[in-house]
MDTraj code that builds the backbone (N, CA, C; nanometers):
import mdtraj as md
import numpy as np

residues = "MET SER GLU THR LYS PRO ARG ASP ALA GLY GLU LEU GLY LYS SER LEU GLY GLN VAL ARG VAL VAL SER ILE ASP GLY ASN ALA GLY ARG ALA VAL ILE GLU TYR GLN CYS GLY LEU HIS MET CYS HIS SER GLY GLY VAL ALA GLN GLY GLY PHE VAL THR GLY TRP ILE ASP ALA ALA MET ALA HIS ALA THR MET ALA ALA THR ASN PHE GLU PHE VAL PRO MET SER LEU GLU ILE LYS VAL SER PHE PHE LYS PRO ALA ALA PRO GLY ILE VAL THR ALA GLU ALA TRP ILE GLU GLN LYS GLY ARG SER THR VAL PHE LEU GLU GLY LYS LEU THR ASP GLU THR GLY ASN VAL LEU ALA LYS ALA THR SER THR VAL ARG LEU ILE PRO ARG ALA LYS PHE THR".split()
xyz = np.array([
    [1.3356, 1.5233, 0.1905],
    [1.2392, 1.5009, 0.1421],
    [1.1235, 1.4856, 0.1988],
    [1.0671, 1.5930, 0.2583],
    [0.8726, 1.5927, 0.3365],
    [0.7977, 1.5391, 0.2326],
    [0.7030, 1.6076, 0.1513],
    [0.5870, 1.5699, 0.0605],
    [0.6722, 1.5533, -0.0800],
    [0.6186, 1.4532, -0.0736],
    [0.6724, 1.3920, -0.2829],
    [0.5272, 1.4204, -0.3946],
    [0.5661, 1.4201, -0.4192],
    [0.3922, 1.4696, -0.5189],
    [0.3718, 1.3354, -0.5530],
    [0.2192, 1.3702, -0.6061],
    [0.1879, 1.1935, -0.6052],
    [0.2714, 1.1450, -0.7689],
    [0.2498, 1.0338, -0.7407],
    [0.2555, 0.9560, -0.9391],
    [0.1669, 0.9297, -0.9515],
    [0.0664, 0.8968, -1.1116],
    [0.0315, 0.8289, -1.2174],
    [-0.0019, 0.7218, -1.1577],
    [-0.1391, 0.6854, -1.1450],
    [-0.1169, 0.5159, -1.1369],
    [-0.1048, 0.4819, -1.2095],
    [-0.0652, 0.4450, -1.3203],
    [-0.0332, 0.3756, -1.3704],
    [-0.1212, 0.2244, -1.4158],
    [-0.0154, 0.1185, -1.4616],
    [-0.1804, -0.0107, -1.5156],
    [-0.1745, -0.1007, -1.4153],
    [-0.0583, -0.0653, -1.2891],
    [-0.1107, -0.1368, -1.1628],
    [-0.1546, -0.0791, -1.0745],
    [-0.1570, 0.0363, -1.0782],
    [-0.2554, 0.1089, -1.0364],
    [-0.4410, 0.1050, -1.0266],
    [-0.3821, 0.1025, -1.1772],
    [-0.5494, 0.1015, -1.2179],
    [-0.5572, -0.0376, -1.1814],
    [-0.5328, -0.1177, -1.1781],
    [-0.5822, -0.2181, -1.1924],
    [-0.6995, -0.2644, -1.0213],
    [-0.6159, -0.2095, -0.9691],
    [-0.5828, -0.1863, -0.8298],
    [-0.7503, -0.1526, -0.7405],
    [-0.7899, -0.0442, -0.8575],
    [-0.8702, 0.0993, -0.8665],
    [-0.8050, 0.1679, -0.7634],
    [-0.6947, 0.2783, -0.8128],
    [-0.6353, 0.3577, -0.7220],
    [-0.7451, 0.4749, -0.7652],
    [-0.8110, 0.5577, -0.6827],
    [-0.8443, 0.6651, -0.7323],
    [-0.7540, 0.8068, -0.6795],
    [-0.6737, 0.7699, -0.5841],
    [-0.5345, 0.8686, -0.5793],
    [-0.4276, 0.8861, -0.4559],
    [-0.3274, 0.9124, -0.4769],
    [-0.2013, 0.9207, -0.3760],
    [-0.2929, 1.0612, -0.2945],
    [-0.2941, 1.0334, -0.1151],
    [-0.3990, 1.1251, -0.0618],
    [-0.2385, 1.2078, -0.0249],
    [-0.1446, 1.1354, 0.0189],
    [-0.0178, 1.1288, 0.0771],
    [0.1204, 1.0779, 0.0695],
    [0.2316, 1.1198, 0.0437],
    [0.4014, 1.0423, 0.0350],
    [0.4369, 1.1017, 0.1108],
    [0.4905, 1.0503, 0.2646],
    [0.5733, 1.1717, 0.3346],
    [0.7423, 1.0412, 0.3554],
    [0.8358, 1.1567, 0.2683],
    [0.9157, 1.0338, 0.3081],
    [1.0383, 1.0424, 0.3639],
    [0.9756, 1.1808, 0.4650],
    [1.0660, 1.2472, 0.5464],
    [1.0175, 1.1193, 0.6858],
    [0.8994, 1.0758, 0.6627],
    [0.8234, 0.9749, 0.7963],
    [0.8135, 0.8458, 0.7677],
    [0.8454, 0.8010, 0.6213],
    [0.8116, 0.6995, 0.5896],
    [0.6633, 0.7068, 0.5365],
    [0.5744, 0.7412, 0.5270],
    [0.4599, 0.7007, 0.5084],
    [0.3936, 0.6788, 0.4011],
    [0.2537, 0.6713, 0.3854],
    [0.1907, 0.6769, 0.2369],
    [0.0240, 0.6385, 0.2360],
    [-0.0545, 0.7327, 0.2054],
    [-0.1955, 0.7109, 0.2490],
    [-0.2817, 0.6915, 0.0750],
    [-0.2565, 0.5556, -0.0167],
    [-0.3065, 0.6365, -0.0642],
    [-0.5043, 0.5917, -0.1047],
    [-0.6160, 0.6046, -0.1277],
    [-0.7592, 0.5604, -0.1508],
    [-0.7293, 0.4727, -0.2848],
    [-0.8730, 0.3525, -0.3038],
    [-0.9182, 0.2726, -0.3336],
    [-0.9992, 0.2899, -0.3856],
    [-1.0987, 0.2351, -0.5331],
    [-1.2102, 0.2366, -0.5320],
    [-1.2197, 0.1197, -0.5378],
    [-1.3425, 0.0600, -0.4395],
    [-1.3537, -0.1428, -0.4416],
    [-1.4464, -0.1234, -0.5265],
    [-1.4502, -0.2319, -0.6821],
    [-1.5960, -0.2232, -0.7383],
    [-1.6042, -0.3496, -0.7006],
    [-1.7838, -0.3594, -0.8176],
    [-1.8518, -0.5011, -0.7711],
    [-1.7063, -0.6146, -0.8395],
    [-1.6825, -0.6004, -0.9524],
    [-1.5366, -0.7209, -1.0280],
    [-1.4398, -0.7218, -0.9886],
    [-1.4265, -0.6687, -0.8075],
    [-1.3574, -0.7243, -0.6948],
    [-1.4199, -0.8009, -0.6077],
    [-1.4766, -0.8509, -0.5619],
    [-1.5563, -0.8871, -0.4993],
    [-1.6487, -1.0229, -0.5176],
    [-1.6520, -1.1464, -0.4203],
    [-1.7141, -1.2977, -0.4712],
    [-1.8728, -1.2418, -0.3384],
    [-1.8693, -1.3844, -0.3259],
    [-1.9659, -1.4007, -0.2010],
    [-2.0987, -1.2635, -0.1460],
    [-2.1392, -1.2505, -0.2023],
    [-2.2145, -1.1103, -0.1428],
    [-2.1484, -0.9767, -0.0935],
    [-2.0902, -0.9549, -0.2745],
    [-1.9982, -0.8240, -0.1878],
    [-1.8911, -0.7650, -0.1560],
    [-1.8164, -0.8151, -0.0763],
    [-1.7328, -0.9342, 0.0050],
    [-1.5822, -0.9019, -0.0996],
    [-1.5387, -0.7700, -0.1151],
    [-1.3804, -0.8250, -0.1786],
    [-1.2704, -0.9157, -0.0985],
    [-1.2321, -0.9770, -0.2245],
    [-1.1557, -1.0435, -0.2878],
    [-0.9747, -0.9791, -0.2027],
    [-0.9913, -1.1265, -0.1031],
    [-0.8763, -1.0834, 0.0176],
    [-0.7471, -1.0344, -0.1258],
    [-0.7206, -1.0894, -0.1849],
    [-0.6085, -1.0597, -0.2567],
    [-0.6325, -0.9082, -0.3179],
    [-0.7197, -0.8127, -0.3177],
    [-0.6977, -0.7355, -0.3503],
    [-0.7040, -0.6482, -0.2265],
    [-0.7539, -0.6501, -0.0821],
    [-0.7704, -0.5837, 0.0177],
    [-0.5371, -0.6163, 0.0500],
    [-0.5039, -0.7210, 0.0635],
    [-0.4120, -0.7281, 0.0480],
    [-0.3191, -0.6609, -0.0541],
    [-0.3321, -0.6043, -0.2001],
    [-0.2850, -0.5805, -0.2879],
    [-0.2577, -0.3752, -0.2642],
    [-0.4326, -0.3477, -0.1424],
    [-0.4147, -0.2411, -0.1282],
    [-0.2780, -0.1865, -0.0281],
    [-0.2595, -0.2674, 0.0456],
    [-0.2322, -0.2343, 0.1703],
    [-0.0616, -0.2375, 0.1134],
    [-0.0439, -0.3112, 0.0622],
    [0.1323, -0.3941, -0.0134],
    [0.1877, -0.2542, -0.0531],
    [0.0704, -0.1770, -0.1840],
    [0.0686, -0.0898, -0.2453],
    [0.1565, 0.0266, -0.1456],
    [0.0880, 0.0445, -0.0856],
    [0.1021, 0.1937, 0.0325],
    [0.1872, 0.1334, 0.0762],
    [0.2522, 0.0904, 0.0935],
    [0.3593, 0.0032, 0.1933],
    [0.4852, 0.0498, 0.0863],
    [0.4405, 0.0008, -0.0022],
    [0.5839, 0.0085, -0.1812],
    [0.6142, 0.1798, -0.1752],
    [0.4826, 0.2265, -0.1566],
    [0.5119, 0.4034, -0.1670],
    [0.5749, 0.4205, -0.0685],
    [0.5353, 0.4368, 0.0536],
    [0.6269, 0.4840, 0.1736],
    [0.7371, 0.4148, 0.1380],
    [0.8131, 0.3181, 0.1522],
    [0.9780, 0.2719, 0.1380],
    [1.0139, 0.3562, -0.0025],
    [0.9651, 0.3759, -0.1131],
    [1.0324, 0.4013, -0.2217],
    [0.9826, 0.5622, -0.1630],
    [0.9287, 0.6122, -0.1561],
    [0.9336, 0.7954, -0.0415],
    [1.0303, 0.7708, 0.0248],
    [1.0406, 0.7249, 0.1058],
    [1.1996, 0.7063, 0.2551],
    [1.3156, 0.6806, 0.1705],
    [1.3007, 0.6162, 0.0142],
    [1.4573, 0.5992, -0.0004],
    [1.5028, 0.7001, -0.1995],
    [1.4067, 0.7906, -0.1400],
    [1.4295, 0.9875, -0.2781],
    [1.3868, 0.8624, -0.3530],
    [1.2936, 0.7390, -0.3747],
    [1.3376, 0.6499, -0.4793],
    [1.3783, 0.6476, -0.5902],
    [1.5157, 0.5472, -0.5329],
    [1.6048, 0.4993, -0.5478],
    [1.6194, 0.3971, -0.5542],
    [1.4955, 0.2827, -0.4747],
    [1.5233, 0.1994, -0.4375],
    [1.3824, 0.1396, -0.4865],
    [1.3598, -0.0067, -0.5501],
    [1.2893, -0.0985, -0.5680],
    [1.2738, -0.1706, -0.4226],
    [1.1079, -0.1873, -0.3564],
    [1.0832, -0.2941, -0.2423],
    [1.0365, -0.4419, -0.2945],
    [1.1523, -0.5257, -0.2704],
    [1.0945, -0.6481, -0.3065],
    [1.0335, -0.7199, -0.2253],
    [0.9348, -0.7349, -0.1827],
    [0.8653, -0.8331, -0.0590],
    [0.9239, -0.9804, -0.0052],
    [0.9697, -1.0000, 0.0653],
    [1.0646, -1.1084, 0.1098],
    [0.9226, -1.1819, 0.1795],
    [0.8415, -1.0877, 0.3106],
    [0.7036, -1.1761, 0.3109],
    [0.6314, -1.0570, 0.4056],
    [0.4906, -1.1223, 0.3551],
    [0.3613, -1.0163, 0.4482],
    [0.2265, -1.0640, 0.4678],
    [0.2207, -1.0789, 0.5818],
    [0.0353, -1.1385, 0.6448],
    [-0.0503, -0.9971, 0.7003],
    [-0.1542, -1.0317, 0.6624],
    [-0.2582, -0.9884, 0.6585],
    [-0.3672, -1.0372, 0.7695],
    [-0.4360, -0.9762, 0.8796],
    [-0.5078, -0.9719, 0.9426],
    [-0.6348, -0.9392, 0.9017],
    [-0.7293, -0.9866, 0.8372],
    [-0.8569, -0.8899, 0.8027],
    [-0.9553, -0.9863, 0.8847],
    [-0.9457, -0.8053, 0.9985],
    [-1.1569, -0.8047, 1.0754],
    [-1.2602, -0.7715, 0.9929],
    [-1.2706, -0.7505, 0.9014],
    [-1.4275, -0.7114, 0.8239],
    [-1.3710, -0.7072, 0.6696],
    [-1.4888, -0.7457, 0.6735],
    [-1.5089, -0.7375, 0.5223],
    [-1.4763, -0.5662, 0.4333],
    [-1.4446, -0.6222, 0.3548],
    [-1.4481, -0.5007, 0.2679],
    [-1.5663, -0.4783, 0.1368],
    [-1.6206, -0.4014, 0.1345],
    [-1.7705, -0.3902, 0.0435],
    [-1.7228, -0.2825, -0.0826],
    [-1.7866, -0.3115, -0.1816],
    [-1.7656, -0.1565, -0.3084],
    [-1.7392, -0.0410, -0.2074],
    [-1.6711, 0.0752, -0.2754],
    [-1.6992, 0.1713, -0.2008],
    [-1.4996, 0.2459, -0.1746],
    [-1.5189, 0.3384, -0.1201],
    [-1.3969, 0.3814, -0.1111],
    [-1.3163, 0.2966, 0.0143],
    [-1.2043, 0.3037, -0.0210],
    [-1.1132, 0.1958, 0.0821],
    [-0.9832, 0.3014, 0.1223],
    [-0.9400, 0.3437, 0.2299],
    [-0.7920, 0.3753, 0.2301],
    [-0.6876, 0.3062, 0.2846],
    [-0.6301, 0.2969, 0.2389],
    [-0.4765, 0.2029, 0.2779],
    [-0.3648, 0.2938, 0.3147],
    [-0.3447, 0.2533, 0.4480],
    [-0.1872, 0.3601, 0.4402],
    [-0.1226, 0.2677, 0.5513],
    [0.0328, 0.2821, 0.4966],
    [0.1650, 0.2648, 0.5557],
    [0.2906, 0.3110, 0.6184],
    [0.3521, 0.2885, 0.6944],
    [0.4151, 0.3099, 0.7657],
    [0.5610, 0.2449, 0.7975],
    [0.6892, 0.2847, 0.7932],
    [0.8022, 0.2172, 0.8441],
    [0.8199, 0.2088, 0.9548],
    [0.7989, 0.1081, 1.0236],
    [0.8718, 0.0754, 1.1666],
    [1.0189, 0.0541, 1.1703],
    [1.0287, 0.0126, 1.1188],
    [1.2060, 0.0185, 1.1025],
    [1.2495, -0.0197, 0.9155],
    [1.3980, 0.0420, 0.9334],
    [1.4464, 0.0790, 0.7787],
    [1.6327, 0.0379, 0.8284],
    [1.6667, -0.0494, 0.7535],
    [1.8293, -0.1030, 0.7639],
    [1.8462, -0.0175, 0.6583],
    [2.0627, -0.0813, 0.5598],
    [2.0612, -0.0366, 0.4706],
    [1.9400, -0.1475, 0.3531],
    [1.9595, -0.2056, 0.3605],
    [1.8881, -0.3224, 0.2680],
    [1.7763, -0.3813, 0.3057],
    [1.7486, -0.4027, 0.3957],
    [1.5756, -0.4307, 0.4802],
    [1.4655, -0.3503, 0.5146],
    [1.3468, -0.3339, 0.5467],
    [1.2614, -0.2805, 0.5625],
    [1.1410, -0.3131, 0.6449],
    [1.1186, -0.2982, 0.7419],
    [1.0627, -0.3950, 0.8259],
    [0.8707, -0.2534, 0.8180],
    [0.7394, -0.3018, 0.7616],
    [0.6542, -0.1894, 0.7540],
    [0.5209, -0.2622, 0.7995],
    [0.4447, -0.1647, 0.7734],
    [0.3513, -0.2020, 0.8950],
    [0.2511, -0.1172, 0.8263],
    [0.0899, -0.1631, 0.7780],
    [0.0212, -0.0815, 0.7033],
    [-0.1584, -0.1477, 0.7498],
    [-0.3006, -0.0778, 0.7312],
    [-0.4017, -0.0940, 0.7150],
    [-0.4864, -0.0496, 0.6429],
    [-0.6000, -0.0648, 0.6241],
    [-0.7305, -0.0437, 0.5243],
    [-0.8320, -0.0526, 0.6231],
    [-0.9252, 0.0366, 0.5476],
    [-0.9830, 0.1794, 0.6522],
    [-1.1372, 0.1476, 0.5450],
    [-1.2317, 0.1556, 0.5853],
    [-1.2891, 0.2159, 0.4726],
    [-1.3898, 0.3592, 0.5226],
    [-1.4985, 0.3863, 0.4261],
    [-1.5001, 0.5399, 0.4426],
    [-1.5598, 0.6134, 0.5658],
    [-1.5643, 0.5170, 0.6606],
    [-1.6303, 0.5884, 0.8125],
    [-1.4716, 0.5282, 0.8926],
    [-1.3914, 0.5051, 0.8678],
    [-1.3193, 0.4648, 0.9575],
    [-1.2785, 0.3550, 1.0151],
    [-1.3399, 0.2502, 0.9876],
    [-1.3633, 0.1528, 1.0637],
    [-1.1949, 0.0639, 1.0040],
    [-1.1407, -0.0114, 1.0830],
    [-1.0282, -0.1068, 1.0370],
    [-1.0755, -0.2262, 0.9486],
    [-1.0322, -0.2300, 0.8407],
    [-1.0690, -0.3589, 0.7573],
    [-1.0053, -0.4907, 0.7941],
    [-0.8593, -0.4299, 0.7652],
    [-0.7165, -0.5333, 0.7676],
    [-0.6182, -0.4095, 0.7946],
    [-0.5576, -0.5517, 0.8878],
    [-0.3271, -0.4663, 0.8909],
    [-0.3107, -0.5363, 0.8716],
    [-0.1692, -0.5451, 0.8316],
    [-0.0496, -0.5846, 0.7387],
    [0.0747, -0.5817, 0.7959],
    [0.1775, -0.6536, 0.8160],
    [0.3334, -0.6428, 0.8258],
    [0.3804, -0.6713, 0.7166],
    [0.5049, -0.6044, 0.6719],
    [0.5946, -0.6890, 0.5859],
    [0.7307, -0.6250, 0.5725],
    [0.8049, -0.7680, 0.5268],
    [0.9350, -0.7340, 0.5374],
    [0.9391, -0.7397, 0.3692],
    [1.0703, -0.5912, 0.3453],
    [1.1654, -0.5909, 0.1909],
    [1.2352, -0.5927, 0.1705],
    [1.3102, -0.5859, 0.0991],
    [1.4729, -0.6203, 0.0472],
    [1.4504, -0.4177, -0.0659],
    [1.5474, -0.4172, -0.0180],
    [1.5858, -0.2701, -0.1183],
    [1.6655, -0.3218, -0.2202],
    [1.5712, -0.3401, -0.3129],
    [1.7028, -0.2826, -0.4045],
    [1.7199, -0.1902, -0.5182],
    [1.8345, -0.0875, -0.5345],
    [1.8546, -0.0150, -0.6349],
    [1.7721, -0.0183, -0.7916],
    [1.6999, 0.0811, -0.8139],
    [1.6504, 0.0779, -0.9370],
    [1.7134, 0.0694, -1.0253],
    [1.8609, 0.0987, -1.0490],
    [1.9234, 0.1361, -1.1661],
    [1.9160, -0.0100, -1.2314],
    [1.9431, -0.0651, -1.1320],
    [1.9002, -0.2819, -1.1731],
    [1.7851, -0.2689, -1.2309],
    [1.7080, -0.2151, -1.2768],
    [1.5688, -0.2173, -1.3193],
    [1.5807, -0.1499, -1.5012],
    [1.6661, -0.0721, -1.5114],
    [1.6285, 0.0093, -1.6361],
    [1.7697, -0.0507, -1.7085],
])
top = md.Topology()
chain = top.add_chain()
for i, resn in enumerate(residues, 1):
    res = top.add_residue(resn, chain, resSeq=i)
    for name in ("N", "CA", "C"):
        top.add_atom(name, md.element.get_by_symbol(name[0]), res)
traj = md.Trajectory(xyz[None], top)
């Protein structure tokens, strides 16, 4: 599965300000998603709250994982670490994520968030456990 058709943002995507899924590549285990950082997501002087920054990268990592497993597994976070380099401000931000290592039940991921000019705002690593989607239906 090379390219996967982008899915509807759903309620979570809407809450995170998802604009569009730029790309999902299951073979490469990569995903790129654009978000609109709104002023309502910010605190002190128009700086996006860190939970949104984390959520944007985490969602891209989840998309990369689901695409790589042909959407047959749900990634459940075991841990996530985020390093914040620059403040995210209102406007378009892009979360990009990729699989570093994938086992049968555990996936190690990396991701980053950039602004419209390509400045890296944050980077993250995550470990997820693969749970069969059938357990949730």
